[in-house]
C-alpha positions in Angstrom: 11.4 -7.0 23.4 11.3 -7.6 19.4 9.7 -6.2 16.5 8.8 -6.6 13.2 12.4 -6.4 10.7 9.7 -4.7 8.2 9.8 -1.4 9.8 11.9 1.4 9.7 13.4 4.1 12.5 15.6 6.8 11.1 18.0 8.6 13.5 19.1 12.3 11.9 21.8 13.6 14.9 25.0 15.4 14.1 27.2 13.9 16.7 27.8 10.8 15.5 28.5 8.9 18.7 24.9 9.6 19.4 23.5 8.3 16.5 25.5 5.3 16.4 24.9 4.3 20.3 21.1 5.3 19.2 20.9 3.0 16.4 22.7 0.1 17.8 20.3 -0.2 21.2 17.9 0.1 18.4 18.8 -2.7 16.3 19.0 -5.1 19.0 15.6 -5.8 19.3 14.6 -5.8 15.2 13.9 -2.5 14.4 15.5 -1.1 10.7 17.4 1.7 11.6 18.9 4.8 9.7 21.3 7.2 10.3 21.8 10.9 8.6 24.3 13.2 9.3 22.4 16.2 9.2 18.7 17.4 7.8 19.9 16.6 4.0 21.1 13.7 4.5 18.2 12.2 5.9 16.5 14.6 2.6 18.6 12.6 -0.2 17.2 9.4 1.2 14.5 7.2 -0.5 11.7 6.4 2.0 10.7 3.2 2.7 6.9 2.1 1.9 6.9 0.8 5.7 6.0 1.9 9.4 8.3 4.5 10.1 9.7 7.4 13.1 11.9 9.7 12.6 14.4 10.8 15.8 15.3 14.0 15.5 17.8 16.1 17.1 17.1 19.7 18.2 20.1 21.4 17.4 22.1 20.2 13.5 24.0 22.0 11.5 22.3 24.1 8.4 18.2 23.0 8.2 18.0 22.5 12.4 15.3 20.2 13.9 12.8 21.3 13.7 13.1 23.5 10.5 13.4 19.7 9.0 10.0 18.8 11.5 8.0 21.7 9.6 9.1 21.1 6.1 8.0 17.4 6.0 4.8 18.9 7.4 4.8 21.2 4.6 5.1 18.8 2.4 2.4 16.4 3.4 4.8 13.4 5.0 3.4 12.4 8.6 6.1 10.6 9.7 6.2 10.6 13.5 8.9 12.5 14.7 10.5 12.2 18.6 13.3 15.1 18.8 15.9 14.6 20.9 17.2 17.9 23.1 20.4 18.8 25.3 18.7 20.7 28.6 18.8 24.3 27.0 16.5 23.3 23.9 13.8 22.5 26.0 11.9 25.4 25.5 12.8 24.7 21.2 11.4 20.7 22.5 7.7 22.5 23.2 7.5 24.2 20.2 8.4 20.8 18.7 5.9 19.2 20.4 3.4 21.9 20.0 3.9 21.7 15.9 2.8 17.5 16.4 6.0 15.4 17.8 5.0 12.5 19.7 8.2 13.6 22.5 10.7 14.7 23.6 14.1 12.9 25.0 16.6 15.1 26.7 20.0 13.9 26.4 21.7 11.7 27.4 18.4 9.4 25.7 18.1 7.2 28.7 17.8 3.6 26.7 13.9 2.5 27.6 12.9 5.5 27.2 14.0 5.9 23.4 12.2 2.3 23.7 8.9 3.3 24.8 9.5 6.4 22.2 9.7 4.3 19.5 7.1 1.8 20.1 4.5 4.3 20.5 5.7 6.7 17.2 5.9 3.2 15.3 2.2 2.4 16.2 0.6 5.2 15.9 2.3 5.3 11.8 0.6 2.0 11.3 -2.1 2.9 12.9 -2.2 5.9 10.1 -1.4 3.7 7.8 -4.5 1.2 8.5 -6.9 4.1 7.9 -5.6 5.3 5.0 -6.1 1.6 3.2 -9.2 1.7 4.3 -10.2 5.9 3.5 -9.2 4.2 0.3 -11.4 1.1 0.1 -14.3 3.5 1.2 -13.1 5.5 -2.2 -13.7 3.1 -4.2 -17.4 1.8 -2.8 -18.2 5.5 -2.8 -16.7 5.9 -6.9 -19.6 2.9 -7.9 -22.6 4.9 -6.7 -24.7 7.0 -8.6 -25.0 10.2 -8.5 -28.8 10.1 -7.1 -27.1 7.8 -4.6 -24.7 10.3 -3.4 -27.3 12.6 -2.8 -29.5 10.3 -0.8 -26.3 8.9 1.4 -25.3 12.1 2.3 -29.3 13.0 3.4 -29.0 9.3 5.0 -25.9 10.3 6.7 -27.0 13.6 8.2 -29.9 12.6 9.7 -33.1 12.6 7.5 -35.4 10.4 7.5 -37.1 8.9 4.2 -39.9 11.8 3.7 -37.5 14.4 4.1 -34.6 13.2 1.4 -37.5 12.5 -1.2 -38.7 16.7 -0.4 -35.5 17.5 -1.1 -34.7 15.5 -3.8 -38.2 16.6 -5.5 -38.6 12.3 -6.0 -40.7 9.5 -4.4 -40.1 7.5 -1.0 -40.3 4.3 -2.2 -37.7 5.5 -5.0 -35.5 7.4 -1.6 -35.8 3.5 -0.1 -34.6 1.6 -3.3 -31.5 4.4 -3.8 -31.0 4.2 0.5 -30.9 0.0 0.0 -28.1 0.8 -3.2 -26.5 2.6 -1.3 -25.9 0.4 1.6 -24.6 -2.4 -0.3 -22.5 -0.9 -2.4 -20.4 0.3 0.6 -20.9 -2.6 2.7 -22.9 -0.5 5.6 -24.9 -3.0 7.4 -27.0 0.1 9.4 -27.2 4.0 8.5 -25.4 4.3 11.7 -22.3 3.2 9.4 -23.2 4.5 6.7 -22.4 7.4 8.8 -19.6 7.0 10.0 -18.0 6.4 6.0 -19.9 9.8 5.4 -17.2 11.4 7.8 -14.7 9.2 7.3 -14.8 10.6 3.7 -16.0 13.9 4.4 -18.5 14.2 2.6 -20.9 17.1 2.7 -23.8 18.6 2.1 -24.5 22.0 0.4 -28.3 22.3 -0.5 -29.1 18.9 -2.8 -25.5 18.8 -3.5 -23.4 16.4 -2.7 -19.4 17.3 -2.2 -16.2 15.2 -1.1 -12.9 16.2 0.0 -10.8 13.5 1.0 -10.2 12.7 4.6 -8.6 10.4 6.6 -10.4 9.8 10.5 -9.2 7.1 12.4 -11.7 3.5 13.0 -14.6 5.6 12.3 -16.4 3.1 9.5 -16.0 0.4 11.2 
């Protein structure tokens, strides 16, 4: 199995033999691999802007694997994490799974289990990046809407009929239709259902007749 060489796997393990063995395995199927002996070593490198995952030993000198996982979450680094664990560390790994780790692998690591876990993690990161691009495009389109078009969009997306939107905003029904049509054209929405999914992806909320938006990533809801 060969994969794109534009994806990265970071391996953090204080055992040099382990990290080099795992690195050689993943390089053999064309992953770009970066090896780190500690959490601090990993934190001191510049992360490439490319799909990636982190294969992380639970027990590390200094900052533990779980502490590193928690820290990455706190600074909004969303790289998928695969935990490596010895037999006695399984409860710690379960805690890591609850904190969002993709998988945990018991040492000694089986080659196919590592390959499968890394493939899953990389796909997750590729999907996340794709979704971010899509949401960014939606935000750019949404920025083109007038304030009134935004109000109409959120009400229509919330299930309001034209006459109810007109009543809510104290405008005529033909005016609502005009703004709705304009909003749909600018957003590239071919149906009200699509417009509603776009509003959900953008986390647009209705508060009375006021429209607010908080950036948020949803998965494949605008298609």
